[in-house]
TIRO-2110 file (N, C-alpha, C; in Angstrom, 1 decimal):
// TIRO-2110
-0.8, -18.5, 9.5, N, 1, A
-1.0, -17.7, 8.3, CA, 1, A
0.2, -16.7, 8.2, C, 1, A
0.7, -16.6, 7.0, N, 2, A
1.9, -15.8, 6.8, CA, 2, A
1.7, -14.3, 7.1, C, 2, A
0.4, -13.9, 7.0, N, 3, A
0.1, -12.4, 7.2, CA, 3, A
0.2, -12.0, 8.7, C, 3, A
0.2, -13.0, 9.6, N, 4, A
0.3, -12.7, 11.0, CA, 4, A
1.6, -11.8, 11.3, C, 4, A
2.6, -12.1, 10.5, N, 5, A
3.9, -11.4, 10.8, CA, 5, A
3.7, -9.9, 10.5, C, 5, A
2.7, -9.5, 9.7, N, 6, A
2.5, -8.1, 9.4, CA, 6, A
1.4, -7.5, 10.2, C, 6, A
0.9, -8.2, 11.2, N, 7, A
-0.2, -7.7, 12.1, CA, 7, A
0.2, -6.4, 12.7, C, 7, A
-0.7, -5.5, 12.8, N, 8, A
-0.4, -4.2, 13.4, CA, 8, A
-0.1, -4.3, 14.8, C, 8, A
1.0, -3.8, 15.2, N, 9, A
1.3, -3.8, 16.6, CA, 9, A
1.2, -2.3, 17.1, C, 9, A
1.1, -1.4, 16.1, N, 10, A
1.0, 0.0, 16.4, CA, 10, A
-0.3, 0.5, 15.8, C, 10, A
-1.3, 0.7, 16.6, N, 11, A
-2.6, 1.1, 16.0, CA, 11, A
-2.8, 2.6, 15.8, C, 11, A
-1.7, 3.3, 15.8, N, 12, A
-1.8, 4.7, 15.5, CA, 12, A
-2.0, 4.8, 14.0, C, 12, A
-2.5, 6.0, 13.5, N, 13, A
-2.7, 6.2, 12.1, CA, 13, A
-1.4, 5.9, 11.3, C, 13, A
-0.3, 6.4, 11.9, N, 14, A
1.0, 6.2, 11.2, CA, 14, A
1.4, 4.7, 11.2, C, 14, A
1.1, 4.0, 12.2, N, 15, A
1.3, 2.5, 12.3, CA, 15, A
0.4, 1.8, 11.3, C, 15, A
-0.8, 2.2, 11.1, N, 16, A
-1.7, 1.6, 10.2, CA, 16, A
-1.2, 1.8, 8.7, C, 16, A
-0.7, 3.0, 8.5, N, 17, A
-0.2, 3.3, 7.1, CA, 17, A
1.1, 2.5, 6.9, C, 17, A
1.9, 2.3, 7.9, N, 18, A
3.1, 1.5, 7.7, CA, 18, A
2.8, 0.1, 7.4, C, 18, A
1.8, -0.5, 8.2, N, 19, A
1.4, -1.9, 7.9, CA, 19, A
0.7, -2.1, 6.6, C, 19, A
-0.1, -1.1, 6.2, N, 20, A
-0.7, -1.2, 4.8, CA, 20, A
0.4, -1.2, 3.8, C, 20, A
1.4, -0.3, 3.9, N, 21, A
2.5, -0.3, 3.0, CA, 21, A
3.3, -1.6, 3.0, C, 21, A
3.5, -2.2, 4.1, N, 22, A
4.2, -3.5, 4.2, CA, 22, A
3.5, -4.6, 3.5, C, 22, A
2.2, -4.6, 3.6, N, 23, A
1.4, -5.6, 2.8, CA, 23, A
1.6, -5.4, 1.3, C, 23, A
1.5, -4.2, 0.9, N, 24, A
1.7, -3.9, -0.6, CA, 24, A
3.2, -4.2, -1.0, C, 24, A
4.1, -3.9, -0.2, N, 25, A
5.5, -4.2, -0.5, CA, 25, A
5.7, -5.7, -0.6, C, 25, A
5.0, -6.5, 0.3, N, 26, A
5.2, -7.9, 0.3, CA, 26, A
4.8, -8.6, -1.1, C, 26, A
4.0, -7.9, -1.8, N, 27, A
3.6, -8.4, -3.1, CA, 27, A
4.7, -8.3, -4.2, C, 27, A
5.7, -7.4, -3.9, N, 28, A
6.8, -7.2, -4.9, CA, 28, A
7.5, -8.4, -5.3, C, 28, A
7.7, -9.3, -4.4, N, 29, A
8.5, -10.5, -4.7, CA, 29, A
7.7, -11.7, -5.2, C, 29, A
6.4, -11.5, -5.4, N, 30, A
5.5, -12.5, -5.8, CA, 30, A
5.1, -12.4, -7.2, C, 30, A
5.0, -13.5, -7.9, N, 31, A
4.5, -13.4, -9.3, CA, 31, A
3.0, -13.0, -9.3, C, 31, A
2.7, -11.9, -9.9, N, 32, A
1.3, -11.5, -9.9, CA, 32, A
0.9, -11.0, -11.4, C, 32, A
-0.4, -11.1, -11.6, N, 33, A
-0.9, -10.6, -12.9, CA, 33, A
-0.4, -9.2, -13.2, C, 33, A
-0.1, -9.0, -14.4, N, 34, A
0.5, -7.7, -14.9, CA, 34, A
-0.5, -6.5, -14.5, C, 34, A
-1.7, -6.6, -14.8, N, 35, A
-2.7, -5.5, -14.6, CA, 35, A
-2.8, -5.3, -13.1, C, 35, A
-2.9, -6.3, -12.3, N, 36, A
-3.0, -6.2, -10.9, CA, 36, A
-1.7, -5.5, -10.3, C, 36, A
-0.6, -5.9, -10.9, N, 37, A
0.7, -5.3, -10.5, CA, 37, A
0.7, -3.8, -10.6, C, 37, A
0.1, -3.3, -11.7, N, 38, A
0.1, -1.9, -11.9, CA, 38, A
-0.7, -1.2, -10.8, C, 38, A
-1.9, -1.7, -10.5, N, 39, A
-2.8, -1.1, -9.5, CA, 39, A
-2.1, -1.1, -8.1, C, 39, A
-1.5, -2.3, -7.8, N, 40, A
-0.8, -2.5, -6.5, CA, 40, A
0.4, -1.5, -6.5, C, 40, A
1.2, -1.4, -7.5, N, 41, A
2.3, -0.5, -7.6, CA, 41, A
2.0, 0.9, -7.3, C, 41, A
0.9, 1.4, -8.0, N, 42, A
0.4, 2.7, -7.8, CA, 42, A
0.0, 3.0, -6.3, C, 42, A
-0.7, 2.0, -5.8, N, 43, A
-1.2, 2.1, -4.4, CA, 43, A
0.0, 2.1, -3.5, C, 43, A
1.0, 1.3, -3.7, N, 44, A
2.2, 1.3, -2.9, CA, 44, A
2.9, 2.6, -3.0, C, 44, A
3.0, 3.2, -4.1, N, 45, A
3.7, 4.5, -4.3, CA, 45, A
3.0, 5.6, -3.5, C, 45, A
1.7, 5.6, -3.6, N, 46, A
0.9, 6.7, -2.8, CA, 46, A
1.1, 6.4, -1.3, C, 46, A
1.0, 5.2, -0.9, N, 47, A
1.2, 4.9, 0.5, CA, 47, A
2.6, 5.2, 1.0, C, 47, A
3.6, 4.9, 0.2, N, 48, A
5.0, 5.2, 0.5, CA, 48, A
5.2, 6.7, 0.7, C, 48, A
4.5, 7.5, -0.1, N, 49, A
4.7, 8.9, 0.1, CA, 49, A
4.2, 9.4, 1.4, C, 49, A
3.3, 8.6, 2.1, N, 50, A
2.8, 9.0, 3.4, CA, 50, A
3.6, 8.6, 4.6, C, 50, A
4.6, 7.8, 4.3, N, 51, A
5.4, 7.2, 5.4, CA, 51, A
6.2, 8.2, 6.2, C, 51, A
6.5, 9.3, 5.6, N, 52, A
7.2, 10.4, 6.2, CA, 52, A
6.4, 11.2, 7.1, C, 52, A
5.1, 11.0, 7.1, N, 53, A
4.1, 11.8, 7.9, CA, 53, A
3.4, 12.8, 7.0, C, 53, A
2.2, 13.1, 7.5, N, 54, A
1.4, 14.1, 6.8, CA, 54, A
0.2, 14.4, 7.8, C, 54, A
-0.5, 15.4, 7.5, N, 55, A
-1.7, 15.7, 8.3, CA, 55, A
-2.7, 14.6, 8.2, C, 55, A
-3.5, 14.4, 9.2, N, 56, A
-4.4, 13.3, 9.2, CA, 56, A
-5.4, 13.3, 8.1, C, 56, A
-5.9, 14.5, 7.8, N, 57, A
-6.9, 14.7, 6.7, CA, 57, A
-6.3, 14.3, 5.4, C, 57, A
-5.0, 14.7, 5.2, N, 58, A
-4.3, 14.3, 3.9, CA, 58, A
-4.1, 12.8, 3.9, C, 58, A
-3.7, 12.2, 5.0, N, 59, A
-3.5, 10.8, 5.0, CA, 59, A
-4.8, 10.1, 4.6, C, 59, A
-5.9, 10.4, 5.2, N, 60, A
-7.2, 9.8, 5.0, CA, 60, A
-7.6, 10.0, 3.5, C, 60, A
-7.4, 11.2, 3.0, N, 61, A
-7.7, 11.4, 1.6, CA, 61, A
-6.9, 10.5, 0.6, C, 61, A
-5.6, 10.5, 0.9, N, 62, A
-4.8, 9.7, 0.0, CA, 62, A
-5.0, 8.2, 0.2, C, 62, A
-5.3, 7.8, 1.4, N, 63, A
-5.6, 6.4, 1.6, CA, 63, A
-6.9, 6.0, 0.9, C, 63, A
-7.8, 7.0, 0.8, N, 64, A
-9.0, 6.8, 0.1, CA, 64, A
-8.7, 6.5, -1.4, C, 64, A
-7.7, 7.1, -1.9, N, 65, A
-7.3, 6.9, -3.3, CA, 65, A
-6.6, 5.5, -3.4, C, 65, A
-5.9, 5.1, -2.4, N, 66, A
-5.3, 3.8, -2.3, CA, 66, A
-6.3, 2.7, -2.4, C, 66, A
-7.4, 2.9, -1.6, N, 67, A
-8.5, 1.9, -1.5, CA, 67, A
-9.1, 1.8, -2.9, C, 67, A
-9.3, 3.0, -3.6, N, 68, A
-9.9, 2.9, -4.9, CA, 68, A
-9.0, 2.2, -5.9, C, 68, A
-7.7, 2.4, -5.8, N, 69, A
-6.8, 1.7, -6.7, CA, 69, A
-6.9, 0.2, -6.4, C, 69, A
-6.9, -0.2, -5.1, N, 70, A
-6.9, -1.6, -4.8, CA, 70, A
-8.2, -2.3, -5.1, C, 70, A
-9.3, -1.6, -5.1, N, 71, A
-10.6, -2.1, -5.5, CA, 71, A
-10.6, -2.5, -7.0, C, 71, A
-9.7, -2.0, -7.8, N, 72, A
-9.6, -2.4, -9.2, CA, 72, A
-8.9, -3.8, -9.4, C, 72, A
-8.2, -4.3, -8.3, N, 73, A
-7.5, -5.5, -8.4, CA, 73, A
-8.6, -6.7, -8.3, C, 73, A
-8.8, -7.3, -9.4, N, 74, A
-9.8, -8.4, -9.5, CA, 74, A
-9.2, -9.7, -9.0, C, 74, A
-7.9, -9.8, -9.0, N, 75, A
-7.2, -11.0, -8.6, CA, 75, A
-5.8, -10.8, -9.1, C, 75, A
-4.9, -11.5, -8.4, N, 76, A
-3.4, -11.4, -8.7, CA, 76, A
-2.9, -12.6, -9.4, C, 76, A
-3.7, -13.7, -9.4, N, 77, A
-3.2, -15.0, -9.8, CA, 77, A
-2.2, -15.6, -8.8, C, 77, A
-2.2, -15.1, -7.6, N, 78, A
-1.3, -15.6, -6.6, CA, 78, A
-2.0, -15.5, -5.2, C, 78, A
-2.2, -16.6, -4.6, N, 79, A
-3.0, -16.6, -3.3, CA, 79, A
-2.4, -15.7, -2.2, C, 79, A
-1.1, -15.8, -2.1, N, 80, A
-0.4, -14.9, -1.0, CA, 80, A
-0.6, -13.5, -1.4, C, 80, A
-0.4, -13.1, -2.6, N, 81, A
-0.6, -11.7, -3.0, CA, 81, A
-2.0, -11.2, -2.8, C, 81, A
-3.0, -12.1, -3.1, N, 82, A
-4.4, -11.8, -2.9, CA, 82, A
-4.6, -11.5, -1.4, C, 82, A
-4.0, -12.3, -0.6, N, 83, A
-4.2, -12.1, 0.9, CA, 83, A
-3.6, -10.7, 1.3, C, 83, A
-2.5, -10.4, 0.8, N, 84, A
-1.9, -9.1, 1.1, CA, 84, A
-2.7, -7.9, 0.6, C, 84, A
-3.3, -8.1, -0.6, N, 85, A
-4.1, -7.0, -1.1, CA, 85, A
-5.4, -6.9, -0.3, C, 85, A
-6.0, -8.0, 0.1, N, 86, A
-7.2, -7.9, 1.0, CA, 86, A
-6.9, -7.3, 2.3, C, 86, A
-5.7, -7.7, 2.9, N, 87, A
-5.3, -7.1, 4.2, CA, 87, A
-5.1, -5.6, 4.0, C, 87, A
-4.5, -5.2, 3.0, N, 88, A
-4.2, -3.8, 2.7, CA, 88, A
-5.6, -3.0, 2.5, C, 88, A
-6.5, -3.6, 1.8, N, 89, A
-7.8, -3.0, 1.6, CA, 89, A
-8.5, -2.8, 3.0, C, 89, A
-8.5, -3.9, 3.8, N, 90, A
-9.1, -3.8, 5.1, CA, 90, A
-8.5, -2.7, 5.9, C, 90, A
-7.2, -2.6, 6.0, N, 91, A
-6.6, -1.5, 6.7, CA, 91, A
-6.9, -0.1, 6.1, C, 91, A
-6.9, 0.0, 4.8, N, 92, A
-7.2, 1.2, 4.2, CA, 92, A
-8.7, 1.7, 4.5, C, 92, A
-9.6, 0.7, 4.4, N, 93, A
-11.0, 1.0, 4.8, CA, 93, A
-11.1, 1.5, 6.2, C, 93, A
-10.4, 0.8, 7.1, N, 94, A
-10.4, 1.2, 8.5, CA, 94, A
-9.9, 2.6, 8.7, C, 94, A
-8.8, 3.0, 8.0, N, 95, A
-8.3, 4.3, 8.1, CA, 95, A
-9.3, 5.4, 7.7, C, 95, A
-9.9, 5.2, 6.5, N, 96, A
-10.8, 6.2, 6.0, CA, 96, A
-12.1, 6.2, 6.8, C, 96, A
-12.4, 5.2, 7.6, N, 97, A
-13.7, 5.1, 8.4, CA, 97, A
-13.5, 5.8, 9.7, C, 97, A
-12.2, 6.1, 10.1, N, 98, A
-12.0, 6.7, 11.4, CA, 98, A
-12.4, 8.2, 11.4, C, 98, A
END
């Protein structure tokens, strides 16, 4: 599976945020539904803002917003992009559950 290359090797909060971002970034080069692209793009922007580091509470709060954005994606019309979105959602949900 193509997503294995993005598997988390760093299970720290920062590592999880990085991996989540990489999944969203991976959708950039894929043809996806226009509406889905907007949700994914916004989620990627919020996640990207966290890559420089932030307090854990801030990270979890913003990742909660990312999860909400990604939950609006009903499908991308691209199987690989769908897999990346699902992986990002799973990581995001893990982060906010910690």
